[in-house]
C-alpha positions, 0 to 999 in steps of 0.5 A, a space after each residue: 294372126 295370132 302373132 298380131 293379136 298377141 303383140 299388137 294392142 290395136 289388134 286386141 281393140 279390133 278383135 274385142 270390137 268385133 266380138 261385141 258387135 257380133 254379139 250385138 248383131 246376133 241378138 238383134 237378128 235372131 232374138 229381138 228381131 231386126 224388124 223391131 229395131 229403130 235404127 236412128 241412133 248413133 250407136 245402132 248397129 247399122 251405123 256403128 260398125 263403120 268405125 271398124 273401117 275408120 279404126 283400120 284406116 287410122 292404124 294403117 296410116 300409122 303403120 305406113 308412116 313407120 315404113 317410110 310413107 309415100 317414099 316406100 312401096 309398102 308404105 304406099 300400099 298400106 296407105 292405099 288400103 287405109 284410104 280405101 277403108 276411109 272411103 268405105 266409112 265415107 259411104 257409110 256415114 253418107 247412107 247413115 245421114 238418110 237413116 238418121 234424117 229421113 228415117 228410111 234406108 238411103 237411095 241407091 245410088 247416092 252421094 255415099 257411092 262416091 266413097 264406096 266406088 272410090 274405095 275400088 280405086 284406092 284398093 287397086 292402087 294398093 294391090 299394084 303397089 303391094 305387087 311391086 313390094 313383093 317382087 311382081 311386075 303386073 303384065 298380061 304375060 304374067 296373067 297368061 302364065 297363071 291363067 287361074 288369076 283371070 279364070 276365078 275372077 272372071 268366073 266370079 264375074 259371070 256368076 254375079 252377072 248371071 244372078 244379078 242381071 237376070 231380068 235387068 232393065 237398063 234405065 237410061 234415065 239413070 245412067 249413074 245406076 248402070 255404071 255403078 251396077 256393072 262397075 262395082 263387080 267389074 272393078 272389084 273382079 279386077 282387083 281380086 284378080 290382081 291380088 291372086 296374081 300377086 299371091 301366086 307370084 310372090 317371091 321370097 320377100 322378107 324371108 317369105 312372110 310377105 306371101 302370107 300378108 298378101 293371102 290375107 289382103 286377098 281374102 279381105 278383097 274378096 269378102 269386100 266383092 261379096 258384100 258389094 255384090 250382095 248389096 246390089 242384089 238385095 237393092 235390085 230385089 227390094 230386100 235390103 234392110 239396115 242392120 241385116 246380113 249385108 251390113 254384117 258382111 261389111 263389118 266383117 270385110 272391115 275387120 279383115 282388112 284392118 287385120 291385113 294392115 295390122 299385120 304390116 306392124 308385125 313385119 315391121 316390128 320383127 325387122 326392127 328387132 333383128 
């Protein structure tokens, strides 16, 4: 990570952006009081932090092209993660529409969930391509060899269901909400599991430097799981608010994924110089 910050100017931009918005959020949250902030402008925290996802996506697509784009496995992986960030930004902007036009937090589910749930599919594709690039072939036999790759995500999923589904009411008049309530945790537990499996079985690819990059992506995906679970939980309890802790968690997850992608530029530059 330090090497990436030193050598990649896009990483410096991401770090400065992260520090500034972290300070901004902290002031709003702990000094001014989040409840006293009006979130109806282009530069409010509730919307502006999503541009970290946009920055990461744009950087990722440039990096993917360097790796050969869709002609290479790593290029495909980086593209998929970049598209996942773009889908997240679509969801952010869709929900921001409600904040700006109707002056109220967006409903759940809404059109924004096309982006948020769509990102799960992109991330799943990304980790599968990344596994192939790292010399890992995803099979059920592989899961059996590394049982923790299944147990840990299943434990996450069970905990999420135990906490989130206590007193859960199945409103069959809103089947989309039921699908998303179950689909979000399941889809994210799946991509965390695949990422963990890839990390555990990553071979000595590219001099061993690939393993650390897979770990960074794994951390970013796990953070994304926590973000969406927190949103579902707060939404069900009526405690979610614009600019609150959940928004900041999303901001952190975008920062982590952005850095995960930027490290592939570090690898590329290192290989070119040898």
